[in-house]
N, C-alpha and C positions, 0 to 999 in steps of 0.2 A: 742582432738585437731585436727585441720584440716589445711592443707596448700593449699587447693583447692581454687584458686582465684574466682571460679565461684559462691562462696557464696555471693559475692558482688551483683550479679544480683537479689538476693532475697530482697534487700533493696530498697525501692522506692526512686526515684529521689526527692530531696528536703525534705527528712524525717528529723525531729529534732532528734539529738543524743547528748550524753554527751561525753566529752573527758577529760581524765586525762593527762594534758600536762606537759612534763618534763621541768624543769627549771635549769638554771646554778647555781652551787655552793650551792645547797640545795637538800635534799632528798625528800622534799615535792613536790607535784604535784598540779598544778592549775586545778580545775574542772570548765569547761565552757560548755555552750550550743552552738551548732552550727548546720548547715544544711549539709546534705550529698548530694553531687552534682557530676556531670561529671563522671559517672561510666564507666570505661573502664578497666576491670580486667587485671592485679592486681592493677591498678591505680584508684584513686578517689580523689575528692577534698572535703574540709571542709570549709564552708563559715561562718564567724563570724559577729556579729554586729559591727558597727563603734566604734573604740576605745577599743575594748575588748582584742585584742591580745597584750600581752607584748612582742613584737618582739625581742627586744634586750636581753630579759631574757630567751628565748627559747633555750633549749639544743638540738641541732640537732644530737648529737651522740647517744641519747637514743630513744627507741621507745615510741610512744604515745599509750594510751589504749583508745579505743572508745567503749562505751556501747550503744547498740542498742536495744530498747524495741520493740519486734516484735509482741506485742499483745498476748503473750503467753510465749513461751520460750524467754529469753533474750540472746542476742549474744554479746560477747566481741571480738573486733578486736585489734590485735597488729600490728601497722604500723609505718614505718619510715617516717619522714618528708623529702620529696624529694626536695621541694622548697617552699619558702615563696613568694607568689605572691601578691604584693601590701600590703595593711594594713589589709585586711579582709579575705584572702584566704590562706589555707595551701594545697599544693599538696602532696598526700600521696602514699606510695607503701605498699600494704598488706604484712605482714610477716606470720601471721597465725590467725586463728579464733578459739574461744573457746565457745562452747555452755554452758550456765549457768546450764542446767540440768546436764551436765557432771561435771561441777565445783562443784555443790552441792553434787554429789556422791563421787568424787574422789579428789577434790582439797582442801587441808588443808596445812597450813604452820605455822611454829613456829612464834609466835607473842606475844610480851610482852606488855600488856597495862592494865590499871585499869578497873576492872569490879565490879559493885556494884549490889548485889542481894537483893531483898526484897519480902515480901509476898504480894500477890494480895488481894485487898479488895473483899470480897465475895459480891454477889448481895444483894440488899436491902431485908431484911426479913430473911436472913440466919444467922446462928450463926457466931458471930465475933470471930476470933482467935487473939491472942496477936500479935501486930505489931512487925516486926523484920527487920533488915537490916544488911548486912555483906559485907565488902569490901575485894576483893581479886585481884589476878593478873592472866591474861590469860597466858596459856602455848602454846596453838595453836588456830587458828581461821580459819573459813571457812564461805562460804555463807550460810551454813545450821546449824552451831552450833559453840560452843566454849568450850574449856577445861580450867577450872579455878582452881587455887590453892588458898584455903582459910585458914586463921589461925585456924579455927575450922570448924566443919561440919554444914552446914545450915539445917534448917528443910526440911524434904523430902515432901514438899507440892506437890500437883498434878501439879500445874503450878506456875512459879516464874517470877517476873518482873526483867529484867536485864537492866542495863545501862552500855554501853561499851564506853569508851573514846578512840577514835582513836588518835594516837600520831601525829596529825596535828594541827598546831597552829590555823587555821581558821575553823576547823571542829566542829560542834555541836555533843554532845554525842548521841549515838544511843540507843534508847529504844525499847525493844522487850519483848515479852512473850515467855517463854521457859519451857521445862520440863526436868527433870533429866533422863538421860539414863544410867549413871553409876556413882557410888559414892564409893570412896576408902579412908578409913581412914589410915593415916600414923602413924608410931610409935611415932613421935614427937608431935602428936596431930593435925597436919595440915590435910587438907582434899582436895582431888583431885576430882573435880566434872565435868562430861561431860554433857553439855546441848544441846538439839536440839531446834532450833527456831520454835515456833508454829505460831507466828503472828509478821511479820516484814514487813515494807514498802518496796516496790520494790526498791525505791531510796536508802534506807539504805542498802539493800542487795548489790546493785551495789557499794556503797561506801566501804563496807567490801571487796568485791571481788577485786575492784580496788586497795585497800591497800594491799591485799595479793599478787596481781600480781607485785606491786612495790617491795615488800619485796623479792619475788622470783627472780626478775631481779638483785637485790642487792646481793643476795646469790650466784647466778650463776657467777656474776662478781667477787666476792670474791674467789670463787672456782677456776676460771681461773687464777687469780693473784697468788694464792698459788701454783698451779701446774706449773706455769711458773718460779717460783723461784728455 
């Protein structure tokens, strides 16, 4: 993680980016496309299409998360909304930046959501194995993998299809191909399996990391509330 506002100068003026926008009275965040403009570190602006910004619903007390595809490593920015300028522009102040290469290596957070694992179909002409599917619940999640608790152990196939349902009302499930890096059978018959993602769309990885960052902010806020009591 970096607090150096000079990172903003590496982002081209007018570059399309994605924002996870905090909303009032809900844990969910609104994901929108916008343009990165008016860069004057640590300040910058985000410009949206007409009618896209739900101005009355925006929570100005929470940071927004901006995902920037740099044509290689992806960058996440955490920034506060300094001002709502008209109906299409948010003026922002950078808080910190997080490189997704760092996130994939180090960033993992407790997250409970439904995960369904199933066998991949082998290429045409190869021997077909019996189809299987197993539903479980994630224990933690990151941009590079997921730890899942299943009621029983799945087949230890070389690669597995995973469908991950993020707990957002408007989000489509994420589909990815993964392999097992660790499998631990428990005394009660359940099985804890750690997967590493082998094939995942950049946008889906962004969605997972954005969700993890939201959960992290909630946990930090809870920690502060507990310590103040």
